[in-house]
C-alpha positions in Angstrom: 7.1 -35.8 4.6 7.2 -32.0 6.0 4.2 -30.2 6.9 4.8 -27.6 4.1 4.9 -30.9 1.5 1.7 -32.5 3.1 0.2 -29.2 3.4 1.2 -28.6 -0.6 0.1 -32.5 -1.6 -3.4 -32.3 0.2 -4.2 -28.8 -0.7 -6.6 -29.6 -3.7 -7.8 -32.7 -2.5 -8.9 -31.2 0.4 -10.7 -28.0 -1.7 -12.5 -30.8 -3.7 -13.7 -32.7 -0.4 -14.9 -29.1 1.0 -16.7 -27.9 -2.3 -18.5 -31.5 -2.4 -19.5 -31.3 1.3 -21.3 -28.1 0.9 -23.6 -28.5 -2.2 -25.5 -31.7 -1.0 -28.7 -31.6 -2.6 -31.8 -30.5 -0.6 -35.7 -29.7 -1.1 -36.8 -26.5 -1.8 -39.8 -24.5 -1.9 -38.2 -22.0 -4.7 -37.2 -24.8 -7.3 -40.3 -26.8 -6.6 -42.4 -24.3 -8.9 -40.0 -25.3 -11.8 -40.5 -28.2 -13.8 -37.2 -28.2 -15.4 -35.0 -28.2 -12.2 -33.3 -31.9 -11.0 -32.1 -33.0 -8.0 -28.2 -31.4 -9.9 -29.7 -27.9 -9.8 -32.2 -27.6 -6.8 -29.7 -26.3 -4.5 -27.7 -23.9 -7.3 -31.1 -22.6 -8.3 -32.5 -21.6 -5.0 -29.3 -19.9 -4.0 -29.5 -17.0 -7.0 -33.7 -17.2 -6.2 -32.5 -16.2 -2.7 -30.1 -13.3 -4.6 -33.1 -12.4 -6.4 -32.8 -14.5 -9.8 -36.2 -15.2 -11.9 -36.9 -17.8 -13.9 -38.1 -17.8 -17.7 -41.7 -18.2 -16.4 -43.4 -19.4 -13.6 -43.0 -23.1 -14.0 -39.3 -22.9 -16.0 -36.3 -21.8 -14.8 -34.9 -22.4 -18.5 -32.1 -24.9 -16.6 -31.0 -25.7 -20.8 -31.2 -22.1 -22.3 -28.1 -19.9 -23.0 -27.7 -16.7 -20.8 -26.9 -13.1 -22.2 -24.4 -11.4 -20.9 -26.6 -8.3 -19.3 -28.5 -11.2 -17.3 -25.1 -13.0 -16.5 -23.9 -10.0 -14.8 -26.8 -8.9 -12.8 -27.2 -12.4 -11.8 -23.0 -12.3 -10.4 -23.3 -8.7 -9.3 -26.0 -9.4 -6.8 -24.2 -13.1 -5.7 -21.2 -11.0 -4.6 -23.2 -8.4 -3.4 -21.7 -5.2 -5.1 -22.7 -1.4 -4.8 -25.0 -1.3 -7.8 -26.1 2.8 -6.7 -22.9 4.6 -5.8 -20.6 3.5 -8.7 -19.1 5.7 -11.9 -21.0 4.8 -15.0 -18.9 2.6 -17.0 -19.8 4.6 -19.9 -21.4 1.7 -21.9 -24.5 2.3 -24.3 -26.0 -0.8 -24.8 -26.8 -1.7 -21.5 -30.5 -1.3 -20.3 -31.5 0.6 -17.4 -32.3 -2.6 -15.2 -28.9 -3.7 -15.6 -26.8 -0.4 -15.5 -25.9 -0.7 -11.6 -25.1 -4.2 -11.8 -22.6 -3.3 -15.2 -20.9 -0.1 -13.8 -20.6 -2.3 -10.5 -18.3 -5.0 -12.2 -16.7 -2.9 -14.3 -15.6 -0.9 -11.2 -14.5 -3.7 -9.9 -12.1 -5.3 -12.5 -14.0 -7.8 -13.5 -15.2 -6.7 -16.8 -14.0 -4.5 -19.2 -17.3 -5.0 -21.9 -16.6 -5.8 -25.4 -15.2 -2.4 -26.2 -15.0 1.4 -24.6 -18.8 1.9 -25.9 -20.3 -1.4 -26.0 -20.8 -4.2 -23.2 -22.1 -6.6 -25.1 -25.4 -6.8 -23.6 -27.4 -9.0 -26.1 -24.4 -11.4 -26.7 -24.6 -14.9 -25.3 -21.6 -15.3 -23.0 -19.5 -18.2 -23.0 -17.8 -20.6 -20.9 -14.4 -19.0 -21.2 -15.6 -15.4 -20.3 -17.8 -16.6 -17.2 -14.7 -18.4 -15.9 -12.9 -15.1 -15.7 -15.9 -13.4 -14.5 -16.2 -16.0 -11.6 -12.5 -16.2 -10.5 -11.9 -12.1 -10.8 -15.3 -11.6 -8.7 -14.6 -14.4 -6.2 -10.8 -13.4 -5.6 -9.9 -17.2 -6.6 -6.4 -18.8 -6.7 -5.7 -22.4 -7.7 -2.4 -23.8 -8.6 -4.0 -27.6 -9.9 -3.5 -28.4 -13.1 -6.1 -29.0 -15.8 -6.0 -31.6 -18.5 -8.4 -29.1 -21.0 -6.9 -28.8 -24.3 -8.4 -26.0 -25.4 -7.9 -23.2 -22.7 -5.4 -20.7 -23.9 -3.3 -18.0 -22.0 -6.5 -15.6 -21.6 -8.2 -18.0 -20.0 -5.7 -20.3 -18.1 -5.2 -18.6 -14.8 -9.4 -18.7 -14.5 -9.7 -22.1 -15.5 -7.3 -23.3 -13.3 -8.8 -21.8 -10.5 -12.3 -23.2 -10.8 -10.7 -26.5 -11.5 -9.2 -26.6 -8.5 -11.6 -25.7 -6.4 -14.0 -28.0 -8.1 -16.8 -25.8 -9.7 -16.1 -27.5 -12.7 -15.0 -30.6 -14.6 -15.4 -29.5 -18.2 -17.5 -30.2 -21.2 -15.1 -33.4 -21.0 -12.2 -35.0 -19.8 -10.1 -33.0 -22.4 -12.1 -30.1 -22.9 -13.4 -27.0 -21.0 -15.6 -26.1 -23.5 -14.1 -21.7 -23.7 -15.9 -21.3 -26.8 -18.8 -22.9 -25.6 -22.5 -20.7 -24.8 -23.0 -20.9 -21.3 -26.6 -22.5 -20.4 -28.5 -21.2 -17.2 -28.4 -24.3 -15.2 -24.5 -24.6 -15.5 -23.9 -21.0 -14.6 -26.0 -21.4 -11.7 -24.2 -24.2 -10.2 -20.6 -22.2 -10.9 -22.1 -19.0 -9.1 -23.5 -21.5 -6.1 -20.2 -23.3 -6.3 -17.6 -20.4 -5.9 -20.2 -18.8 -3.1 -19.6 -21.9 -1.0 -16.4 -21.8 -1.4 -15.7 -20.3 2.1 -18.0 -23.2 4.3 -15.8 -24.6 6.0 -13.1 -22.8 5.5 -11.2 -20.7 7.9 -11.9 -17.1 7.6 -9.4 -14.1 9.2 -10.1 -10.6 8.7 -6.9 -8.4 9.3 -7.2 -4.5 9.8 -3.5 -2.6 9.3 -1.9 0.6 9.6 2.0 1.3 8.3 3.8 4.8 8.3 1.5 7.0 10.6 4.1 9.1 11.5 2.6 10.9 14.2 -0.4 11.9 12.2 -2.4 12.1 15.2 -4.8 14.5 13.7 -7.2 11.4 12.3 -6.3 9.2 15.3 -9.8 9.4 16.3 -11.3 8.7 13.1 -9.0 5.8 12.7 -10.7 4.6 16.2 -14.2 5.1 14.9 -13.5 2.5 11.8 -11.4 -0.2 13.9 -14.9 0.0 16.0 -16.8 0.0 13.4 -15.5 -3.2 12.0 -14.9 -4.9 15.3 -18.6 -4.7 15.7 -19.1 -7.5 12.5 -15.9 -9.3 13.0 -15.0 -9.2 16.6 -12.0 -11.4 16.1 -10.0 -9.3 13.2 -6.4 -9.0 14.1 -5.2 -5.2 14.3 -1.8 -4.8 13.0 1.0 -1.9 12.1 3.7 -2.0 9.6 6.0 0.5 11.3 7.1 4.3 11.2 4.9 5.5 13.6 7.9 7.7 14.6 8.8 11.3 13.3 6.6 13.4 11.1 4.7 15.9 13.3 4.9 18.1 16.0 3.6 15.3 18.1 7.0 13.0 17.9 9.2 16.2 18.3 7.4 16.7 21.7 6.2 13.7 23.0 8.9 10.9 21.0 5.9 8.3 20.3 4.3 8.3 23.7 1.1 10.0 22.3 0.7 8.1 19.2 1.2 4.9 22.0 -1.4 5.5 24.2 -4.0 5.7 21.2 -2.8 2.9 19.7 -3.0 0.9 23.4 -6.7 2.2 23.6 -7.2 0.6 20.1 -5.8 -2.9 21.1 -3.5 -3.3 19.0 -1.9 -7.3 18.2 1.5 -6.5 16.9 3.8 -4.0 15.4 7.1 -4.4 13.2 9.6 -1.7 13.6 10.0 1.0 10.5 13.2 3.0 9.6 12.0 6.0 11.6 11.8 4.1 15.0 15.2 4.3 14.9 15.9 8.4 14.2 17.1 8.9 17.8 19.7 6.7 18.1 22.4 9.1 17.5 21.1 11.7 20.0 22.1 11.7 23.3 19.9 9.8 25.0 20.2 7.0 22.1 17.3 4.8 21.7 15.5 5.7 25.0 12.7 7.0 23.3 12.1 3.9 21.5 12.9 1.8 24.6 9.8 3.5 26.4 7.9 3.0 23.6 8.5 -0.9 23.5 8.2 -1.0 27.1 5.0 0.9 27.3 3.1 -0.8 25.1 -0.3 -3.4 25.5 1.2 -5.4 22.5 3.9 -7.4 21.2 6.6 -5.9 18.7 8.1 -8.7 15.9 10.9 -8.4 13.6 13.2 -11.4 12.8 15.6 -9.7 11.0 16.2 -6.8 13.7 19.0 -7.5 16.5 18.7 -5.1 19.9 20.9 -7.7 21.9 24.5 -5.2 22.2 21.8 -1.9 23.3 21.5 -2.6 27.0 18.5 -0.4 26.8 16.6 -3.5 25.5 17.9 -5.8 27.7 14.8 -6.4 29.7 12.4 -6.5 26.5 14.4 -7.9 23.7 13.7 -11.8 23.2 15.4 -12.5 20.3 15.2 -15.9 18.5 12.2 -16.9 19.9 8.5 -16.8 19.1 6.0 -16.5 21.5 3.4 -18.9 22.3 -0.5 -17.8 22.6 -0.4 -18.0 26.7 3.3 -16.1 27.0 3.5 -12.5 28.3 4.2 -10.9 25.1 2.8 -7.2 26.1 5.8 -4.6 26.1 8.7 -6.8 24.6 10.1 -7.8 21.4 9.9 -11.4 19.4 10.9 -12.8 15.8 7.5 -13.6 15.9 4.6 -14.6 18.0 1.3 -16.5 17.9 -2.5 -15.7 17.7 -5.2 -17.9 18.4 -8.6 -16.9 16.5 -11.8 -18.9 16.2 -9.4 -21.7 17.6 -6.9 -21.7 15.0 -3.7 -20.4 15.2 -2.0 -17.8 13.1 1.6 -16.9 13.0 3.3 -13.1 12.8 6.6 -12.6 12.3 7.9 -8.9 11.5 10.7 -7.8 9.2 12.8 -4.5 8.9 14.4 -2.7 5.7 18.0 -3.6 6.0 18.5 0.0 4.8 17.5 1.3 8.1 21.8 1.4 8.8 22.0 4.1 6.3 18.9 6.1 6.0 18.2 6.2 9.9 20.5 5.9 13.1 20.1 2.3 14.9 23.8 2.6 16.8 24.3 -1.0 18.1 21.2 -2.4 16.8 21.6 -4.7 13.6 20.3 -5.9 11.0 20.3 -9.2 8.7 19.1 -10.3 5.5 15.3 -10.5 5.5 15.2 -13.3 2.9 17.0 -15.6 5.4 15.0 -14.8 8.1 12.0 -14.9 6.5 12.6 -18.9 5.3 13.8 -19.3 9.1 10.4 -18.0 10.2 7.9 -19.8 7.8 10.1 -23.5 9.0 9.7 -22.5 12.5 6.1 -21.9 12.7 5.6 -25.2 10.3 7.5 -26.9 12.9 5.1 -26.3 15.4 2.0 -27.1 12.9 1.1 -23.6 12.0 0.3 -23.0 8.9 -1.6 -19.7 8.4 1.4 -17.2 8.4 1.4 -13.2 8.4 4.9 -11.2 7.7 4.3 -7.7 9.0 7.1 -5.8 7.0 8.4 -2.5 6.6 10.6 -3.4 3.8 8.4 -1.1 1.0 6.2 -2.6 -1.8 8.3 -2.3 -4.6 11.3 -0.5 -2.9 15.1 -0.9 -4.3 15.5 -4.6 -4.7 18.9 -3.9 -4.1 18.3 -3.6 -0.4 14.6 -4.8 0.2 10.8 -5.2 -0.8 7.7 -7.2 -0.6 7.2 -8.5 -4.0 11.1 -10.0 -3.6 10.1 -11.1 -0.3 6.6 -13.2 -2.0 8.6 -14.5 -4.6 11.7 -15.8 -2.7 9.9 -17.3 0.3 7.4 -19.6 0.2 4.8 -20.1 2.9 3.9 -16.5 3.8 0.7 -16.1 3.1 0.0 -12.7 3.8 2.5 -9.7 4.2 1.1 -6.5 5.6 3.7 -3.7 4.5 4.9 -0.3 4.6 7.7 2.2 4.1 7.2 3.2 0.4 3.9 4.6 1.5 2.1 2.9 -1.5 -1.9 2.8 -1.9 -2.7 -0.7 -2.6 -6.6 -0.2 -3.1 -7.1 -3.8 -3.8 -4.7 -6.5 -2.6 -1.8 -8.0 -5.0 -1.7 -11.8 -5.5 1.9 -13.3 -5.7 2.0 -16.7 -7.2 5.5 -17.4 -8.0 5.9 -20.3 -5.5 3.8 -23.3 -4.6 1.5 -21.1 -2.9 0.1 -17.8 -3.6 1.2 -14.5 -1.4 -1.0 -11.7 -0.7 0.0 -8.1 -0.4 -1.8 -5.1 1.4 -0.6 -1.8 2.3 -2.3 1.4 3.6 -0.7 4.4 2.1 0.2 6.9 5.0 -0.3 9.1 7.9 -3.2 7.4 8.7 -5.6 8.2 5.9 -6.8 4.8 5.5 -7.3 2.0 7.8 -6.7 -1.6 5.6 -9.2 -3.9 6.0 -8.2 -7.8 4.2 -10.7 -10.7 4.8 -8.8 -13.6 3.3 -10.0 -17.4 3.7 -7.9 -20.6 3.9 -8.8 -24.1 2.9 -7.9 -27.0 5.9 -4.4 -26.7 4.7 -3.8 -23.4 5.5 -3.3 -22.6 1.5 -5.2 -19.0 1.2 -8.3 -20.3 -1.2 -10.2 -16.7 -1.3 -9.5 -12.7 -0.4 -11.1 -9.5 -0.6 -9.4 -6.4 0.7 -9.8 -2.5 1.1 -8.9 0.9 2.6 -11.5 2.7 4.5 -11.2 6.0 3.8 -11.1 7.7 7.6 -11.5 11.2 6.2 -15.5 9.9 6.1 -15.4 8.9 9.6 -16.3 10.8 12.3 -14.0 11.4 15.7 -14.3 8.7 18.7 -14.7 10.9 21.6 -12.7 8.9 23.8 -9.6 9.0 21.7 -10.1 13.3 21.2 -10.2 12.9 25.1 -7.2 11.3 25.5 -5.5 13.3 23.2 -6.6 16.7 24.4 -3.7 17.5 26.8 -1.5 16.4 24.1 -3.1 18.7 21.5 -3.1 21.6 24.1 0.5 21.5 24.1 0.8 21.1 20.0 -1.1 24.3 20.0 1.0 26.1 22.2 4.2 24.6 20.4 3.0 26.0 17.1 3.5 29.7 18.0 7.3 28.8 19.5 10.2 30.4 18.0 13.1 28.1 16.0 15.3 30.6 17.8 16.4 32.0 14.1 15.4 35.4 12.9 15.0 36.2 8.9 16.9 39.1 7.9 14.5 39.0 4.7 11.8 38.4 4.0 11.2 34.9 2.7 9.5 34.4 -0.8 7.2 31.6 -1.1 4.6 33.3 -2.8 2.6 30.9 -5.3 3.3 33.2 -8.5 6.5 33.3 -7.9 7.5 29.7 -6.7 6.1 28.0 -9.5 7.1 30.4 -12.1 10.8 31.6 -11.1 13.7 31.4 -8.6 12.9 32.6 -5.4 15.1 32.8 -2.2 13.3 30.6 -0.2 13.1 27.9 -3.1 16.7 28.5 -3.1 16.9 28.1 0.8 14.7 25.5 1.1 17.0 23.4 -1.6 20.2 24.4 0.0 19.2 22.9 3.0 18.1 19.8 1.0 21.4 19.3 -0.2 23.1 19.8 2.6 21.2 16.8 4.5 21.6 14.3 1.5 25.5 15.2 1.2 25.4 13.8 5.3 24.3 10.8 3.7 25.9 10.4 0.2 28.3 13.3 0.3 28.6 12.7 -3.9 24.9 14.3 -4.2 25.5 17.5 -6.0 22.4 19.1 -6.5 18.5 19.2 -5.1 15.5 19.7 -6.7 11.7 20.7 -4.9 8.5 21.4 -6.2 7.4 25.0 -6.1 3.6 23.5 -5.5 5.2 22.1 -2.5 6.2 25.8 -1.0 2.9 27.0 0.2 3.7 30.4 2.1 6.0 33.3 2.9 7.7 33.6 5.7 7.7 37.3 7.1 11.3 38.8 7.9 11.7 38.4 11.8 11.6 35.9 14.0 10.2 32.4 12.7 8.2 30.1 14.7 7.3 26.4 14.4 3.8 27.6 12.7 5.5 29.8 10.4 7.6 26.6 8.8 4.8 23.9 9.1 2.4 26.7 7.5 5.0 27.1 4.6 5.7 22.9 4.2 2.6 21.7 5.5 3.2 18.0 3.8 5.7 16.4 5.3 7.4 15.6 2.4 10.6 13.2 2.8 13.8 13.1 0.8 15.4 10.9 -1.6 18.3 11.0 -3.4 18.5 9.8 -7.2 20.9 8.6 -9.3 20.1 10.6 -12.7 21.8 10.7 -16.1 22.5 14.4 -17.4 20.2 13.5 -20.0 17.7 12.6 -17.4 18.1 16.0 -15.2 17.6 17.6 -18.7 14.3 16.1 -19.3 13.3 16.7 -15.8 14.2 20.6 -16.3 12.2 20.9 -19.8 9.3 19.6 -17.7 9.9 21.9 -14.9 9.2 24.5 -17.3 6.7 23.1 -19.9 4.2 25.3 -19.0 6.1 28.7 -18.0 5.3 31.1 -17.4 2.3 29.7 -16.1 1.6 28.6 -12.2 2.3 25.2 -12.6 3.1 23.4 -9.1 6.0 21.3 -11.5 8.2 24.2 -11.5 11.6 23.0 -9.7 13.2 25.2 -7.3 16.9 24.1 -7.3 20.2 24.1 -5.6 24.1 23.0 -6.9 22.5 23.7 -10.7 21.7 26.7 -12.9 20.1 26.6 -16.3 18.8 28.6 -18.6 15.2 28.3 -20.8 13.4 30.3 -23.2 9.6 30.1 -22.5 9.1 31.2 -25.7 10.5 28.2 -27.4 8.6 24.7 -28.3 7.9 22.4 -25.3 10.5 19.8 -25.2 13.0 22.5 -26.5 13.2 25.2 -24.1 16.3 24.4 -22.1 19.1 25.9 -23.3 22.3 25.7 -20.8 22.7 23.6 -17.9 25.7 24.0 -15.2 25.8 21.7 -12.3 28.1 22.0 -9.2 31.3 20.0 -9.4 31.2 19.6 -5.3 34.1 21.9 -5.1 32.1 25.2 -5.7 32.4 25.5 -9.3 29.8 25.2 -11.7 30.5 22.9 -14.8 28.5 22.1 -18.1 26.4 19.5 -17.5 27.3 16.0 -19.6 24.4 14.2 -20.4 26.2 10.7 -20.2 27.3 11.0 -17.2 25.5 10.1 -13.7 24.8 12.5 -10.9 23.2 12.3 -7.2 20.3 14.8 -7.0 18.0 15.0 -3.6 14.6 15.9 -4.3 11.7 14.6 -2.2 10.0 11.3 -2.6 6.7 12.8 -4.0 8.2 14.1 -7.3 11.2 11.0 -6.6 8.2 8.7 -7.6 6.8 10.9 -10.4 4.4 13.4 -8.6 3.5 16.7 -10.9 3.6 14.0 -13.8 7.6 13.7 -13.4 7.4 10.7 -15.6 11.4 10.9 -15.8 12.0 10.6 -12.1 9.0 7.7 -12.0 11.0 5.6 -14.6 14.5 5.8 -12.1 12.1 5.3 -9.2 10.9 2.7 -10.8 14.6 1.4 -12.3 15.6 1.2 -8.2 17.4 4.5 -9.0 16.5 6.3 -5.6 17.6 6.1 -2.0 14.8 7.2 0.7 16.5 8.5 3.9 13.2 9.6 4.9 14.0 12.8 6.5 10.9 15.2 6.8 11.3 18.3 5.0 10.6 20.9 7.8 13.2 19.2 10.1 15.7 19.7 7.5 14.6 23.0 6.6 14.4 24.1 10.5 18.2 22.1 11.3 19.7 24.2 7.8 18.3 27.6 9.7 19.7 26.9 12.7 23.0 26.4 11.3 23.2 29.3 9.9 24.9 32.3 10.5 22.0 34.6 9.2 19.4 33.8 7.0 19.7 36.3 4.1 18.8 34.0 1.0 19.0 36.0 -2.6 18.1 34.9 -5.9 21.3 34.4 -7.5 20.5 33.4 -11.1 20.3 29.5 -10.8 17.1 29.9 -13.1 16.9 32.4 -15.9 14.7 32.6 -18.5 16.2 34.4 -21.5 12.9 35.8 -22.7 12.3 37.7 -20.2 15.6 39.6 -21.0 15.0 40.1 -24.8 
């Protein structure tokens, strides 16, 4: 029997043993005064009393009494340790003041939504089926063991399966769970006690994670503070990065990753995988010299099982492809397929994956990429052959990116044996971990947005066979943290240079004022809007020469640039968000829908108003919403404009904020979710500066790309 097969075969039995050993009855002072608490209930009742529970009176706990929903809510919130004070009001009108905090917290945590939008059902008796859902959601329980109960429908299936897998319940008899039966106070005490005891004897692992920081070092000192706070209570927590440290701010343009690296070394990262932007400099005269220096100077290892550096001589001393670094190996400043870390005496396998799309959206040069699914399966097998059954994939694939290339959801579905995926690339804000149960074992996916706005924290428990039994995750908002003085000191020489750089000329003079005034870019065509979208289109064409048009949201243009010498500070003030390029495959009908949304609130100053290139359209702001756009002409790629064909497809460039549905562009969101968006990742201000430098002179004009016919009548 293989290690993986043995792992699966023993999972349920091992959990049963673990739970049974955790609930050996013990005498207690708390239950001594309750005359109705037998030995079977002593530990459970003691546990609830320690969490603030009271009996029905001084001598009776009420073991055989039904429990109301409101009282069940209070007990569960107490056991889970939920914040019952700083939480949004649930809106329920039937919850007594004593329980409001608990009910609010349960709703905010997604554990219960009440009987209706206004009624919680406080005085209703709660059923075993409802309690099963509360306990499963509250403790984030997973379980795959089949149960024998005939009365469990689809609503309760997942919850009952989880409780049965962990021996929290045996049902009311051999064939019925008792979904509609009312819960007794004694049974509820045992449910909560057993669920809370599941971690006893389990291996607990904490993982801090970052991704897509993109040289946003203005948040680094706050990130360091948060890391230190976590380590104060969880000193063995791992710290992992899922790639794209490179590209995005002047810190990278000037220091090419070395400023970021000095901070990461100080923070003591455990491992990092490569993002596509780590390869952005590959086509430069020095090739991947900056990346090779980044790797060489790191006080941590790099992992990526599907990236082959062997044909690039710059990595000849650092690339250890095809190998897994053992615990005692010299790993700092080297690249492995995976590494083994020891945490509290347990071995944890960590491997990396990088999107194959890097070949088309960056400049990897001689660096080659292989299929992520195949390599992931090899890594799982390799770790399990070494007896390691706790496996983390650190990936730069994207949570839900175009499946034609790769994404984390597909990885979790297609590759069994990965316990945790720490992801990046799509800048997804996963405020809670996502659990995928497509295979024999569950996989937990996390991702922490972008630009070091958050530090992700995942706490996960494994049973003795390496199967995830419990998990809890959060994103720590770094904006609320104080700066770590040590990091500020590390960054000071870098920051001083950046401050001077912001005053530096880009070597281009604007012949005319570039109009980025809020009242204009959000209501009509402007020469700056034309200039920005022309640059976006020019860059997109170098990636996909079939790109014929470009859009950018007026809300992303934040200031004008006066005629004369243009500085980097001017550019960054105008385009401060660091948005990246996306190329959409749209039908003519979808373009029309997008333009209707663009002018929906015209002539109000709406940030969704699109500036355009490669396209001309007219609209009538007096007409009803959805009927404003009159004509649309699009470039044929040869300098001519032709009427748009609603059934034809067109490649259109935009920024990924808009492509993902920002500014309520639902049409673009659908296209993104349909996998019809490529994300080359070029940063907006970099594209703009490069385009300006290529022009013979900067003299953009308003050309009649956008015309409100009502203004001329």
